[in-house]
PALORO-33189 format. One record per residue (C-alpha): residue in three letters; x, y, z. Coordinates in nm, 3 decimals, always signed. Example, Ala and Ser with C-alpha at 12.3 -4.5 7.8 and 13.67 -1.06 7.14 Angstrom:
2
<node type="ALA" px="+1.230" py="-0.450" pz="+0.780"/>
<node type="SER" px="+1.367" py="-0.106" pz="+0.714"/>
REM end
This chain:
99
<node type="UNK" px="+0.918" py="+1.803" pz="+1.133"/>
<node type="UNK" px="+0.774" py="+1.571" pz="+0.869"/>
<node type="UNK" px="+0.840" py="+1.619" pz="+0.498"/>
<node type="UNK" px="+0.557" py="+1.728" pz="+0.273"/>
<node type="UNK" px="+0.426" py="+1.474" pz="+0.019"/>
<node type="UNK" px="+0.623" py="+1.658" pz="-0.252"/>
<node type="UNK" px="+0.944" py="+1.642" pz="-0.048"/>
<node type="UNK" px="+0.893" py="+1.272" pz="+0.024"/>
<node type="UNK" px="+0.831" py="+1.204" pz="-0.348"/>
<node type="UNK" px="+1.154" py="+1.389" pz="-0.436"/>
<node type="UNK" px="+1.340" py="+1.178" pz="-0.179"/>
<node type="UNK" px="+1.203" py="+0.853" pz="-0.324"/>
<node type="UNK" px="+1.304" py="+0.962" pz="-0.676"/>
<node type="UNK" px="+1.658" py="+1.037" pz="-0.557"/>
<node type="UNK" px="+1.680" py="+0.699" pz="-0.380"/>
<node type="UNK" px="+1.557" py="+0.515" pz="-0.688"/>
<node type="UNK" px="+1.808" py="+0.694" pz="-0.914"/>
<node type="UNK" px="+2.102" py="+0.627" pz="-0.680"/>
<node type="UNK" px="+2.011" py="+0.288" pz="-0.530"/>
<node type="UNK" px="+2.308" py="+0.107" pz="-0.682"/>
<node type="UNK" px="+2.571" py="+0.353" pz="-0.551"/>
<node type="UNK" px="+2.406" py="+0.366" pz="-0.208"/>
<node type="UNK" px="+2.392" py="-0.015" pz="-0.190"/>
<node type="UNK" px="+2.765" py="-0.043" pz="-0.262"/>
<node type="UNK" px="+2.849" py="+0.226" pz="-0.007"/>
<node type="UNK" px="+2.623" py="+0.073" pz="+0.260"/>
<node type="UNK" px="+2.760" py="-0.279" pz="+0.211"/>
<node type="UNK" px="+3.126" py="-0.171" pz="+0.219"/>
<node type="UNK" px="+3.083" py="+0.071" pz="+0.509"/>
<node type="UNK" px="+2.889" py="-0.181" pz="+0.718"/>
<node type="UNK" px="+3.174" py="-0.432" pz="+0.682"/>
<node type="UNK" px="+3.423" py="-0.170" pz="+0.801"/>
<node type="UNK" px="+3.223" py="+0.036" pz="+1.055"/>
<node type="UNK" px="+2.917" py="-0.167" pz="+1.157"/>
<node type="UNK" px="+2.557" py="-0.045" pz="+1.165"/>
<node type="UNK" px="+2.492" py="+0.303" pz="+1.037"/>
<node type="UNK" px="+2.325" py="+0.511" pz="+0.770"/>
<node type="UNK" px="+2.397" py="+0.635" pz="+0.422"/>
<node type="UNK" px="+2.358" py="+1.012" pz="+0.452"/>
<node type="UNK" px="+2.255" py="+1.217" pz="+0.150"/>
<node type="UNK" px="+2.361" py="+1.576" pz="+0.203"/>
<node type="UNK" px="+2.135" py="+1.792" pz="-0.008"/>
<node type="UNK" px="+2.244" py="+2.103" pz="+0.184"/>
<node type="UNK" px="+2.606" py="+2.091" pz="+0.061"/>
<node type="UNK" px="+2.670" py="+1.936" pz="-0.281"/>
<node type="UNK" px="+3.048" py="+1.922" pz="-0.216"/>
<node type="UNK" px="+2.996" py="+1.613" pz="+0.004"/>
<node type="UNK" px="+2.677" py="+1.465" pz="-0.136"/>
<node type="UNK" px="+2.678" py="+1.108" pz="+0.005"/>
<node type="UNK" px="+2.864" py="+0.952" pz="+0.296"/>
<node type="UNK" px="+2.824" py="+0.684" pz="+0.565"/>
<node type="UNK" px="+2.777" py="+0.754" pz="+0.934"/>
<node type="UNK" px="+2.820" py="+0.473" pz="+1.189"/>
<node type="UNK" px="+2.525" py="+0.494" pz="+1.426"/>
<node type="UNK" px="+2.273" py="+0.771" pz="+1.364"/>
<node type="UNK" px="+2.361" py="+1.111" pz="+1.219"/>
<node type="UNK" px="+2.318" py="+1.392" pz="+1.474"/>
<node type="UNK" px="+2.066" py="+1.563" pz="+1.247"/>
<node type="UNK" px="+1.829" py="+1.265" pz="+1.265"/>
<node type="UNK" px="+1.835" py="+1.072" pz="+1.590"/>
<node type="UNK" px="+1.499" py="+0.928" pz="+1.480"/>
<node type="UNK" px="+1.697" py="+0.714" pz="+1.237"/>
<node type="UNK" px="+1.844" py="+0.527" pz="+1.533"/>
<node type="UNK" px="+1.537" py="+0.301" pz="+1.555"/>
<node type="UNK" px="+1.569" py="+0.209" pz="+1.186"/>
<node type="UNK" px="+1.942" py="+0.147" pz="+1.226"/>
<node type="UNK" px="+1.881" py="-0.089" pz="+1.518"/>
<node type="UNK" px="+1.623" py="-0.291" pz="+1.324"/>
<node type="UNK" px="+1.747" py="-0.313" pz="+0.964"/>
<node type="UNK" px="+1.898" py="-0.632" pz="+0.821"/>
<node type="UNK" px="+2.245" py="-0.525" pz="+0.696"/>
<node type="UNK" px="+2.266" py="-0.828" pz="+0.467"/>
<node type="UNK" px="+1.964" py="-0.709" pz="+0.265"/>
<node type="UNK" px="+1.874" py="-0.354" pz="+0.370"/>
<node type="UNK" px="+2.021" py="-0.011" pz="+0.427"/>
<node type="UNK" px="+1.912" py="+0.305" pz="+0.604"/>
<node type="UNK" px="+1.924" py="+0.625" pz="+0.401"/>
<node type="UNK" px="+1.896" py="+0.966" pz="+0.569"/>
<node type="UNK" px="+1.830" py="+1.259" pz="+0.339"/>
<node type="UNK" px="+1.919" py="+1.600" pz="+0.480"/>
<node type="UNK" px="+1.756" py="+1.903" pz="+0.318"/>
<node type="UNK" px="+1.714" py="+2.268" pz="+0.401"/>
<node type="UNK" px="+1.384" py="+2.417" pz="+0.296"/>
<node type="UNK" px="+1.307" py="+2.784" pz="+0.327"/>
<node type="UNK" px="+0.954" py="+2.725" pz="+0.445"/>
<node type="UNK" px="+1.035" py="+2.450" pz="+0.697"/>
<node type="UNK" px="+1.401" py="+2.492" pz="+0.797"/>
<node type="UNK" px="+1.617" py="+2.182" pz="+0.848"/>
<node type="UNK" px="+1.460" py="+1.855" pz="+0.746"/>
<node type="UNK" px="+1.594" py="+1.502" pz="+0.786"/>
<node type="UNK" px="+1.403" py="+1.206" pz="+0.643"/>
<node type="UNK" px="+1.500" py="+0.844" pz="+0.710"/>
<node type="UNK" px="+1.420" py="+0.541" pz="+0.497"/>
<node type="UNK" px="+1.480" py="+0.167" pz="+0.542"/>
<node type="UNK" px="+1.534" py="+0.039" pz="+0.188"/>
<node type="UNK" px="+1.623" py="-0.298" pz="+0.030"/>
<node type="UNK" px="+1.975" py="-0.303" pz="-0.114"/>
<node type="UNK" px="+2.034" py="-0.397" pz="-0.473"/>
<node type="UNK" px="+2.227" py="-0.724" pz="-0.516"/>
REM end
């Protein structure tokens, strides 16, 4: 299921506000675990951001992005949300890391 334009805009705002922290996490986790994704857990604020080697089970569509991104300059971010009207929703983004 694809996010609505409003959901996608909210995701981009979150990414922009947290790009520095996500870049640090992605860089460090890649060195330790290899290719993977920064997962943003909007469904459970107790564990808001973590790294998953490979693709998270909630978004196997991210696997294509994970295979193609340049880990020296980019990261893959998967945002997991639960919306009443649409159920579970995972959105994946290939984003440039901050230096």
